[in-house]
All heavy atoms as a GROMACS GRO file, in nm:
protein
  333
    1MET      N    1 -10.095  -2.754  -3.080
    1MET     CA    2 -10.122  -2.891  -3.021
    1MET      C    3  -9.996  -2.934  -2.946
    1MET      O    4 -10.004  -2.992  -2.836
    1MET     CB    5 -10.153  -2.992  -3.131
    1MET     CG    6 -10.149  -3.127  -3.087
    1MET     SD    7 -10.306  -3.207  -3.132
    1MET     CE    8 -10.277  -3.371  -3.070
    2CYS      N    9  -9.876  -2.910  -2.998
    2CYS     CA   10  -9.757  -2.948  -2.929
    2CYS      C   11  -9.739  -2.880  -2.794
    2CYS      O   12  -9.699  -2.949  -2.701
    2CYS     CB   13  -9.634  -2.916  -3.018
    2CYS     SG   14  -9.477  -2.975  -2.954
    3GLU      N   15  -9.779  -2.754  -2.790
    3GLU     CA   16  -9.770  -2.678  -2.661
    3GLU      C   17  -9.864  -2.739  -2.561
    3GLU      O   18  -9.830  -2.752  -2.445
    3GLU     CB   19  -9.798  -2.532  -2.684
    3GLU     CG   20  -9.685  -2.443  -2.670
    3GLU     CD   21  -9.715  -2.295  -2.690
    3GLU    OE1   22  -9.779  -2.243  -2.601
    3GLU    OE2   23  -9.681  -2.244  -2.788
    4SER      N   24  -9.978  -2.778  -2.602
    4SER     CA   25 -10.080  -2.829  -2.506
    4SER      C   26 -10.027  -2.958  -2.448
    4SER      O   27 -10.038  -2.986  -2.335
    4SER     CB   28 -10.209  -2.861  -2.586
    4SER     OG   29 -10.303  -2.915  -2.504
    5LEU      N   30  -9.962  -3.048  -2.529
    5LEU     CA   31  -9.908  -3.173  -2.484
    5LEU      C   32  -9.796  -3.148  -2.388
    5LEU      O   33  -9.790  -3.202  -2.284
    5LEU     CB   34  -9.860  -3.257  -2.605
    5LEU     CG   35  -9.803  -3.391  -2.563
    5LEU    CD1   36  -9.906  -3.474  -2.497
    5LEU    CD2   37  -9.748  -3.459  -2.689
    6HIS      N   38  -9.716  -3.041  -2.420
    6HIS     CA   39  -9.602  -3.001  -2.331
    6HIS      C   40  -9.648  -2.957  -2.199
    6HIS      O   41  -9.599  -3.006  -2.094
    6HIS     CB   42  -9.520  -2.893  -2.406
    6HIS     CG   43  -9.399  -2.855  -2.334
    6HIS    ND1   44  -9.291  -2.938  -2.317
    6HIS    CD2   45  -9.363  -2.739  -2.261
    6HIS    CE1   46  -9.199  -2.874  -2.240
    6HIS    NE2   47  -9.238  -2.753  -2.208
    7LEU      N   48  -9.758  -2.884  -2.192
    7LEU     CA   49  -9.817  -2.839  -2.066
    7LEU      C   50  -9.878  -2.956  -1.990
    7LEU      O   51  -9.868  -2.961  -1.868
    7LEU     CB   52  -9.920  -2.727  -2.091
    7LEU     CG   53  -9.871  -2.601  -2.138
    7LEU    CD1   54  -9.982  -2.502  -2.174
    7LEU    CD2   55  -9.771  -2.535  -2.044
    8LYS      N   56  -9.940  -3.046  -2.057
    8LYS     CA   57  -9.996  -3.167  -1.992
    8LYS      C   58  -9.882  -3.252  -1.937
    8LYS      O   59  -9.899  -3.304  -1.824
    8LYS     CB   60 -10.074  -3.249  -2.092
    8LYS     CG   61 -10.206  -3.192  -2.129
    8LYS     CD   62 -10.277  -3.274  -2.226
    8LYS     CE   63 -10.410  -3.216  -2.275
    8LYS     NZ   64 -10.485  -3.297  -2.371
    9GLU      N   65  -9.775  -3.262  -1.999
    9GLU     CA   66  -9.658  -3.336  -1.948
    9GLU      C   67  -9.598  -3.275  -1.823
    9GLU      O   68  -9.570  -3.339  -1.722
    9GLU     CB   69  -9.551  -3.355  -2.059
    9GLU     CG   70  -9.584  -3.446  -2.167
    9GLU     CD   71  -9.483  -3.444  -2.277
    9GLU    OE1   72  -9.392  -3.353  -2.282
    9GLU    OE2   73  -9.483  -3.538  -2.367
   10GLN      N   74  -9.585  -3.137  -1.826
   10GLN     CA   75  -9.537  -3.067  -1.711
   10GLN      C   76  -9.633  -3.090  -1.591
   10GLN      O   77  -9.585  -3.108  -1.480
   10GLN     CB   78  -9.527  -2.920  -1.744
   10GLN     CG   79  -9.410  -2.883  -1.829
   10GLN     CD   80  -9.398  -2.733  -1.855
   10GLN    OE1   81  -9.476  -2.657  -1.808
   10GLN    NE2   82  -9.305  -2.698  -1.946
   11LYS      N   83  -9.762  -3.075  -1.614
   11LYS     CA   84  -9.857  -3.088  -1.506
   11LYS      C   85  -9.854  -3.228  -1.447
   11LYS      O   86  -9.861  -3.248  -1.323
   11LYS     CB   87  -9.994  -3.062  -1.559
   11LYS     CG   88 -10.101  -3.063  -1.450
   11LYS     CD   89 -10.238  -3.014  -1.501
   11LYS     CE   90 -10.336  -3.021  -1.388
   11LYS     NZ   91 -10.473  -2.979  -1.430
   12ALA      N   92  -9.836  -3.331  -1.528
   12ALA     CA   93  -9.825  -3.464  -1.486
   12ALA      C   94  -9.697  -3.487  -1.399
   12ALA      O   95  -9.707  -3.550  -1.292
   12ALA     CB   96  -9.822  -3.566  -1.606
   13LEU      N   97  -9.587  -3.428  -1.438
   13LEU     CA   98  -9.467  -3.446  -1.363
   13LEU      C   99  -9.476  -3.371  -1.229
   13LEU      O  100  -9.433  -3.421  -1.128
   13LEU     CB  101  -9.347  -3.387  -1.446
   13LEU     CG  102  -9.300  -3.467  -1.563
   13LEU    CD1  103  -9.199  -3.383  -1.646
   13LEU    CD2  104  -9.238  -3.601  -1.515
   14ILE      N  105  -9.539  -3.255  -1.226
   14ILE     CA  106  -9.552  -3.177  -1.103
   14ILE      C  107  -9.638  -3.249  -1.007
   14ILE      O  108  -9.611  -3.267  -0.886
   14ILE     CB  109  -9.607  -3.040  -1.134
   14ILE    CG1  110  -9.497  -2.956  -1.207
   14ILE    CG2  111  -9.652  -2.965  -1.010
   14ILE    CD1  112  -9.547  -2.831  -1.268
   15THR      N  113  -9.751  -3.306  -1.060
   15THR     CA  114  -9.846  -3.382  -0.972
   15THR      C  115  -9.772  -3.503  -0.918
   15THR      O  116  -9.790  -3.535  -0.800
   15THR     CB  117  -9.970  -3.423  -1.050
   15THR    OG1  118 -10.034  -3.306  -1.102
   15THR    CG2  119 -10.069  -3.503  -0.973
   16ALA      N  120  -9.694  -3.579  -0.996
   16ALA     CA  121  -9.626  -3.697  -0.952
   16ALA      C  122  -9.529  -3.660  -0.841
   16ALA      O  123  -9.515  -3.728  -0.741
   16ALA     CB  124  -9.560  -3.762  -1.069
   17ALA      N  125  -9.462  -3.558  -0.862
   17ALA     CA  126  -9.355  -3.512  -0.757
   17ALA      C  127  -9.422  -3.474  -0.623
   17ALA      O  128  -9.371  -3.509  -0.521
   17ALA     CB  129  -9.274  -3.390  -0.813
   18HIS      N  130  -9.530  -3.408  -0.627
   18HIS     CA  131  -9.600  -3.357  -0.510
   18HIS      C  132  -9.674  -3.469  -0.436
   18HIS      O  133  -9.700  -3.458  -0.314
   18HIS     CB  134  -9.692  -3.243  -0.534
   18HIS     CG  135  -9.621  -3.114  -0.560
   18HIS    ND1  136  -9.557  -3.048  -0.468
   18HIS    CD2  137  -9.612  -3.039  -0.671
   18HIS    CE1  138  -9.503  -2.934  -0.520
   18HIS    NE2  139  -9.537  -2.932  -0.648
   19THR      N  140  -9.705  -3.581  -0.507
   19THR     CA  141  -9.777  -3.686  -0.442
   19THR      C  142  -9.687  -3.812  -0.425
   19THR      O  143  -9.739  -3.919  -0.388
   19THR     CB  144  -9.903  -3.728  -0.528
   19THR    OG1  145  -9.858  -3.763  -0.656
   19THR    CG2  146 -10.003  -3.612  -0.538
   20CYS      N  147  -9.562  -3.801  -0.440
   20CYS     CA  148  -9.465  -3.913  -0.428
   20CYS      C  149  -9.465  -3.969  -0.286
   20CYS      O  150  -9.441  -3.897  -0.192
   20CYS     CB  151  -9.328  -3.869  -0.467
   20CYS     SG  152  -9.204  -3.998  -0.453
   21PRO      N  153  -9.494  -4.100  -0.268
   21PRO     CA  154  -9.499  -4.155  -0.134
   21PRO      C  155  -9.362  -4.153  -0.073
   21PRO      O  156  -9.354  -4.155   0.053
   21PRO     CB  157  -9.555  -4.293  -0.157
   21PRO     CG  158  -9.536  -4.325  -0.300
   21PRO     CD  159  -9.531  -4.196  -0.368
   22VAL      N  160  -9.255  -4.156  -0.137
   22VAL     CA  161  -9.121  -4.162  -0.077
   22VAL      C  162  -9.100  -4.027  -0.010
   22VAL      O  163  -9.053  -4.022   0.105
   22VAL     CB  164  -9.014  -4.186  -0.188
   22VAL    CG1  165  -8.874  -4.172  -0.126
   22VAL    CG2  166  -9.034  -4.316  -0.249
   23GLY      N  167  -9.130  -3.915  -0.071
   23GLY     CA  168  -9.117  -3.784  -0.003
   23GLY      C  169  -9.208  -3.772   0.115
   23GLY      O  170  -9.168  -3.714   0.216
   24LYS      N  171  -9.321  -3.832   0.115
   24LYS     CA  172  -9.417  -3.824   0.222
   24LYS      C  173  -9.375  -3.918   0.345
   24LYS      O  174  -9.416  -3.893   0.454
   24LYS     CB  175  -9.553  -3.864   0.186
   24LYS     CG  176  -9.606  -3.781   0.065
   24LYS     CD  177  -9.681  -3.666   0.111
   24LYS     CE  178  -9.751  -3.596  -0.009
   24LYS     NZ  179  -9.732  -3.453  -0.011
   25SER      N  180  -9.292  -4.012   0.314
   25SER     CA  181  -9.250  -4.105   0.420
   25SER      C  182  -9.126  -4.061   0.497
   25SER      O  183  -9.085  -4.129   0.593
   25SER     CB  184  -9.223  -4.243   0.360
   25SER     OG  185  -9.106  -4.241   0.282
   26LEU      N  186  -9.077  -3.948   0.460
   26LEU     CA  187  -8.952  -3.894   0.531
   26LEU      C  188  -9.002  -3.849   0.672
   26LEU      O  189  -9.113  -3.832   0.708
   26LEU     CB  190  -8.896  -3.773   0.459
   26LEU     CG  191  -8.839  -3.804   0.323
   26LEU    CD1  192  -8.799  -3.669   0.260
   26LEU    CD2  193  -8.724  -3.894   0.333
   27HIS      N  194  -8.902  -3.828   0.763
   27HIS     CA  195  -8.933  -3.788   0.898
   27HIS      C  196  -9.017  -3.658   0.902
   27HIS      O  197  -8.991  -3.572   0.816
   27HIS     CB  198  -8.798  -3.766   0.972
   27HIS     CG  199  -8.811  -3.756   1.121
   27HIS    ND1  200  -8.852  -3.642   1.181
   27HIS    CD2  201  -8.795  -3.850   1.216
   27HIS    CE1  202  -8.859  -3.656   1.307
   27HIS    NE2  203  -8.832  -3.788   1.333
   28PRO      N  204  -9.113  -3.649   0.988
   28PRO     CA  205  -9.202  -3.528   0.980
   28PRO      C  206  -9.126  -3.396   1.010
   28PRO      O  207  -9.183  -3.290   0.974
   28PRO     CB  208  -9.304  -3.557   1.096
   28PRO     CG  209  -9.265  -3.682   1.163
   28PRO     CD  210  -9.151  -3.745   1.086
   29TYR      N  211  -9.010  -3.399   1.067
   29TYR     CA  212  -8.935  -3.273   1.094
   29TYR      C  213  -8.858  -3.223   0.971
   29TYR      O  214  -8.816  -3.116   0.968
   29TYR     CB  215  -8.838  -3.293   1.206
   29TYR     CG  216  -8.903  -3.317   1.340
   29TYR    CD1  217  -8.837  -3.392   1.441
   29TYR    CD2  218  -9.023  -3.262   1.376
   29TYR    CE1  219  -8.893  -3.411   1.560
   29TYR    CE2  220  -9.081  -3.274   1.496
   29TYR     CZ  221  -9.013  -3.356   1.596
   29TYR     OH  222  -9.068  -3.373   1.713
   30LEU      N  223  -8.848  -3.312   0.867
   30LEU     CA  224  -8.776  -3.271   0.749
   30LEU      C  225  -8.878  -3.198   0.652
   30LEU      O  226  -8.994  -3.239   0.640
   30LEU     CB  227  -8.722  -3.396   0.678
   30LEU     CG  228  -8.614  -3.474   0.752
   30LEU    CD1  229  -8.577  -3.597   0.674
   30LEU    CD2  230  -8.497  -3.380   0.777
   31LYS      N  231  -8.829  -3.099   0.587
   31LYS     CA  232  -8.910  -3.024   0.494
   31LYS      C  233  -8.875  -3.065   0.352
   31LYS      O  234  -8.747  -3.064   0.323
   31LYS     CB  235  -8.893  -2.877   0.515
   31LYS     CG  236  -8.970  -2.790   0.422
   31LYS     CD  237  -8.947  -2.644   0.440
   31LYS     CE  238  -9.010  -2.562   0.340
   31LYS     NZ  239  -8.979  -2.417   0.347
   32GLN      N  240  -8.964  -3.098   0.270
   32GLN     CA  241  -8.936  -3.137   0.132
   32GLN      C  242  -8.953  -3.012   0.045
   32GLN      O  243  -9.059  -2.941   0.048
   32GLN     CB  244  -9.036  -3.241   0.082
   32GLN     CG  245  -9.005  -3.292  -0.056
   32GLN     CD  246  -9.098  -3.404  -0.098
   32GLN    OE1  247  -9.208  -3.417  -0.037
   32GLN    NE2  248  -9.069  -3.473  -0.197
   33THR      N  249  -8.853  -2.977  -0.036
   33THR     CA  250  -8.859  -2.866  -0.132
   33THR      C  251  -8.848  -2.918  -0.267
   33THR      O  252  -8.753  -2.992  -0.299
   33THR     CB  253  -8.745  -2.766  -0.105
   33THR    OG1  254  -8.761  -2.718   0.035
   33THR    CG2  255  -8.758  -2.644  -0.196
   34ILE      N  256  -8.946  -2.886  -0.351
   34ILE     CA  257  -8.938  -2.930  -0.495
   34ILE      C  258  -8.938  -2.807  -0.581
   34ILE      O  259  -9.020  -2.714  -0.567
   34ILE     CB  260  -9.062  -3.012  -0.521
   34ILE    CG1  261  -9.078  -3.131  -0.428
   34ILE    CG2  262  -9.064  -3.056  -0.665
   34ILE    CD1  263  -9.211  -3.204  -0.443
   35ARG      N  264  -8.841  -2.808  -0.672
   35ARG     CA  265  -8.825  -2.698  -0.775
   35ARG      C  266  -8.828  -2.753  -0.915
   35ARG      O  267  -8.768  -2.856  -0.935
   35ARG     CB  268  -8.691  -2.622  -0.747
   35ARG     CG  269  -8.686  -2.554  -0.620
   35ARG     CD  270  -8.566  -2.456  -0.613
   35ARG     NE  271  -8.562  -2.394  -0.484
   35ARG     CZ  272  -8.462  -2.388  -0.402
   35ARG    NH1  273  -8.351  -2.447  -0.437
   35ARG    NH2  274  -8.470  -2.324  -0.284
   36PHE      N  275  -8.900  -2.681  -0.998
   36PHE     CA  276  -8.907  -2.728  -1.138
   36PHE      C  277  -8.848  -2.616  -1.227
   36PHE      O  278  -8.876  -2.498  -1.201
   36PHE     CB  279  -9.056  -2.747  -1.178
   36PHE     CG  280  -9.124  -2.854  -1.095
   36PHE    CD1  281  -9.194  -2.820  -0.986
   36PHE    CD2  282  -9.114  -2.985  -1.134
   36PHE    CE1  283  -9.256  -2.919  -0.911
   36PHE    CE2  284  -9.170  -3.087  -1.060
   36PHE     CZ  285  -9.243  -3.050  -0.942
   37HIS      N  286  -8.769  -2.655  -1.323
   37HIS     CA  287  -8.710  -2.565  -1.417
   37HIS      C  288  -8.737  -2.625  -1.552
   37HIS      O  289  -8.658  -2.709  -1.604
   37HIS     CB  290  -8.562  -2.546  -1.392
   37HIS     CG  291  -8.532  -2.493  -1.260
   37HIS    ND1  292  -8.535  -2.360  -1.231
   37HIS    CD2  293  -8.491  -2.558  -1.144
   37HIS    CE1  294  -8.502  -2.344  -1.101
   37HIS    NE2  295  -8.472  -2.465  -1.048
   38PHE      N  296  -8.843  -2.580  -1.619
   38PHE     CA  297  -8.877  -2.622  -1.755
   38PHE      C  298  -8.828  -2.523  -1.858
   38PHE      O  299  -8.845  -2.411  -1.839
   38PHE     CB  300  -9.024  -2.642  -1.760
   38PHE     CG  301  -9.087  -2.746  -1.685
   38PHE    CD1  302  -9.167  -2.714  -1.576
   38PHE    CD2  303  -9.067  -2.881  -1.706
   38PHE    CE1  304  -9.226  -2.808  -1.498
   38PHE    CE2  305  -9.120  -2.980  -1.627
   38PHE     CZ  306  -9.200  -2.940  -1.515
   39GLU      N  307  -8.756  -2.581  -1.954
   39GLU     CA  308  -8.705  -2.491  -2.062
   39GLU      C  309  -8.819  -2.453  -2.158
   39GLU      O  310  -8.898  -2.537  -2.194
   39GLU     CB  311  -8.592  -2.555  -2.136
   39GLU     CG  312  -8.463  -2.581  -2.052
   39GLU     CD  313  -8.350  -2.635  -2.131
   39GLU    OE1  314  -8.362  -2.632  -2.256
   39GLU    OE2  315  -8.262  -2.687  -2.068
   40GLU      N  316  -8.814  -2.334  -2.201
   40GLU     CA  317  -8.910  -2.287  -2.304
   40GLU      C  318  -8.856  -2.328  -2.442
   40GLU      O  319  -8.741  -2.317  -2.467
   40GLU     CB  320  -8.924  -2.134  -2.301
   40GLU     CG  321  -8.981  -2.086  -2.176
   40GLU     CD  322  -9.127  -2.126  -2.149
   40GLU    OE1  323  -9.199  -2.136  -2.242
   40GLU    OE2  324  -9.165  -2.157  -2.036
   41GLU      N  325  -8.953  -2.371  -2.525
   41GLU     CA  326  -8.906  -2.415  -2.661
   41GLU      C  327  -8.957  -2.324  -2.759
   41GLU      O  328  -9.053  -2.257  -2.751
   41GLU     CB  329  -8.963  -2.557  -2.687
   41GLU     CG  330  -8.898  -2.657  -2.606
   41GLU     CD  331  -8.935  -2.803  -2.642
   41GLU    OE1  332  -9.013  -2.818  -2.740
   41GLU    OE2  333  -8.907  -2.891  -2.566
   0.00000   0.00000   0.00000
Protein backbone atom coordinates (compact mmCIF):
# COMPACT_ATOMS: atom_id res chain seq x y z
CA MET A 1 0.00 0.00 0.00
CA CYS A 2 2.80 2.42 0.83
CA GLU A 3 4.43 1.83 -2.55
CA SER A 4 1.17 2.49 -4.34
CA LEU A 5 0.77 5.81 -2.56
CA HIS A 6 4.38 6.69 -3.35
CA LEU A 7 3.78 6.05 -7.07
CA LYS A 8 0.58 8.11 -6.98
CA GLU A 9 2.49 11.01 -5.41
CA GLN A 10 5.20 10.78 -8.07
CA LYS A 11 2.62 10.74 -10.86
CA ALA A 12 0.86 13.77 -9.36
CA LEU A 13 4.14 15.72 -9.16
CA ILE A 14 5.10 14.83 -12.72
CA THR A 15 1.69 15.83 -14.04
CA ALA A 16 1.80 19.13 -12.16
CA ALA A 17 5.26 19.94 -13.51
CA HIS A 18 4.32 19.22 -17.12
CA THR A 19 1.10 21.25 -16.97
CA CYS A 20 2.48 24.23 -15.01
CA PRO A 21 1.20 27.46 -16.61
CA VAL A 22 4.37 29.34 -15.65
CA GLY A 23 6.51 27.04 -17.79
CA LYS A 24 4.05 27.32 -20.66
CA SER A 25 4.09 31.15 -20.51
CA LEU A 26 7.80 31.39 -21.28
CA HIS A 27 8.95 32.72 -24.64
CA PRO A 28 8.20 30.18 -27.40
CA TYR A 29 11.88 30.02 -28.38
CA LEU A 30 12.83 28.75 -24.93
CA LYS A 31 12.84 25.02 -24.33
CA GLN A 32 11.69 23.74 -20.96
CA THR A 33 13.51 20.70 -19.60
CA ILE A 34 12.13 18.86 -16.59
CA ARG A 35 14.10 16.12 -14.81
CA PHE A 36 12.89 13.99 -11.94
CA HIS A 37 15.10 12.11 -9.52
CA PHE A 38 13.06 10.05 -7.09
CA GLU A 39 14.93 8.09 -4.45
CA GLU A 40 14.08 4.45 -4.00
CA GLU A 41 13.04 3.49 -0.51
